C-alpha positions as CSV (number, residue, x, y, z in Angstrom):
1,X,64.2,-86.1,191.7
2,X,64.6,-89.1,194.2
3,X,63.1,-91.9,193.8
4,X,61.8,-91.3,197.5
5,X,60.6,-87.8,196.6
6,X,58.5,-89.1,193.4
7,X,57.1,-92.0,194.9
8,X,56.0,-89.9,198.0
9,X,54.4,-87.3,195.1
10,X,52.5,-90.1,193.6
11,X,50.9,-91.1,197.7
12,X,49.7,-87.7,197.9
13,X,48.1,-87.7,194.6
14,X,47.0,-91.1,195.9
15,X,45.1,-89.6,198.8
16,X,44.0,-86.5,197.6
17,X,41.9,-89.2,194.9
18,X,40.9,-91.2,198.1
19,X,39.2,-87.4,199.5
20,X,38.0,-86.8,196.3
21,X,35.5,-90.2,196.7
22,X,34.6,-89.6,200.4
23,X,34.4,-86.2,201.4
24,X,31.9,-85.7,199.3
25,X,29.9,-87.7,200.7
26,X,28.9,-85.8,203.5
27,X,29.0,-82.0,201.7
28,X,26.3,-83.3,199.8
29,X,24.4,-84.7,202.7
30,X,25.2,-81.6,204.7
31,X,24.6,-79.3,201.5
32,X,21.7,-80.6,200.6
33,X,19.6,-80.0,204.2
34,X,21.7,-76.4,204.1
35,X,20.8,-75.6,200.4
36,X,24.0,-75.5,199.1
37,X,23.7,-74.9,195.2
38,X,26.8,-76.3,194.0
39,X,26.7,-79.5,196.0
40,X,24.0,-80.2,192.6
41,X,25.8,-78.8,190.0
42,X,26.4,-82.1,186.9
43,X,30.3,-82.1,186.7
44,X,30.9,-81.6,190.1
45,X,28.5,-85.5,190.8
46,X,29.6,-86.7,187.3
47,X,33.1,-86.5,188.3
48,X,32.7,-87.9,191.7
49,X,31.1,-90.3,190.6
50,X,33.2,-91.4,187.8
51,X,36.2,-91.3,190.2
52,X,34.9,-93.9,192.7
53,X,33.0,-96.0,189.2
54,X,36.9,-95.6,187.9
55,X,37.8,-97.9,191.3
56,X,34.9,-100.4,191.5
57,X,35.9,-101.4,188.3
58,X,39.1,-101.9,189.0
59,X,38.7,-103.7,191.7
60,X,35.7,-106.5,190.3
61,X,38.4,-107.0,187.3
62,X,41.6,-107.7,189.6
63,X,43.5,-105.1,188.3
64,X,45.6,-103.5,190.9
65,X,45.6,-99.2,191.3
66,X,47.9,-98.0,189.0
67,X,49.3,-95.2,191.7
68,X,49.8,-98.1,194.3
69,X,52.1,-99.8,191.4
70,X,53.9,-96.7,190.5
71,X,54.0,-96.3,194.1
72,X,55.7,-99.1,195.0
73,X,57.6,-100.1,192.1
74,X,59.5,-96.0,193.3
75,X,60.3,-97.4,197.0
76,X,61.6,-100.7,196.2
77,X,64.0,-99.0,193.6
78,X,65.4,-97.6,196.9
79,X,68.0,-98.6,200.0
80,X,67.0,-99.6,203.2
81,X,67.2,-96.6,205.7
82,X,65.6,-95.1,209.0
83,X,62.4,-95.8,210.5
84,X,60.5,-93.5,208.4
85,X,61.9,-94.0,205.0
86,X,59.1,-92.4,203.3
87,X,59.0,-89.2,205.5
88,X,56.8,-89.2,208.5
89,X,54.2,-87.6,206.5
90,X,54.6,-89.9,203.9
91,X,54.7,-93.2,206.4
92,X,51.6,-91.9,208.5
93,X,49.2,-91.4,205.3
94,X,50.2,-94.5,203.5
95,X,49.2,-96.5,207.8
96,X,45.5,-94.9,207.0
97,X,45.2,-95.8,203.7
98,X,46.7,-99.4,203.3
99,X,45.5,-102.2,205.2
100,X,45.9,-105.6,205.2
101,X,42.8,-107.4,204.1
102,X,41.4,-109.2,201.4
103,X,40.8,-108.0,198.2
104,X,37.4,-109.6,198.5
105,X,37.5,-106.8,201.2
106,X,38.4,-103.9,199.3
107,X,35.9,-104.7,196.6
108,X,32.7,-105.3,198.7
109,X,33.7,-101.4,200.3
110,X,34.1,-100.2,197.1
111,X,31.2,-101.2,195.3
112,X,29.2,-99.9,198.8
113,X,30.5,-96.5,198.4
114,X,29.6,-97.0,194.8
115,X,26.0,-97.2,195.8
116,X,25.5,-94.5,198.5
117,X,27.7,-92.4,195.4
118,X,24.4,-93.7,193.1
119,X,22.0,-93.5,196.1
120,X,22.4,-89.8,196.7
121,X,23.2,-89.1,192.5
122,X,18.9,-90.2,193.3
123,X,17.8,-88.8,196.4
124,X,19.9,-85.9,196.3
125,X,19.9,-85.0,191.8
126,X,22.4,-83.1,190.2
127,X,20.7,-79.8,188.7
128,X,21.5,-78.2,185.5
């Protein structure tokens, strides 16, 4: 497997992780109104909380995301190529996911998302 392909796969995995944290928030709110039973599944809700909690802990401790580190290391090994050296879709996913803000901005963002997840856990509690 080429380094570019491996880096792209890590980027896609990272994007899926982000979706796994963000997407359940509106789904839980919609599901509560529509009486969807799966949004109250304890395992689903605990995994959801664990995912954002992991990100918050990384951020508070100043640890860079392992997926980002791994992807960057693979991309550094590549030579300069065309405008989309990582591929068109990969380039756009990168633009959507990665911004150049100071680290404290992301920490606050992660803490707010974690707070939202905790409040959802309280307002729309999971069931057995």
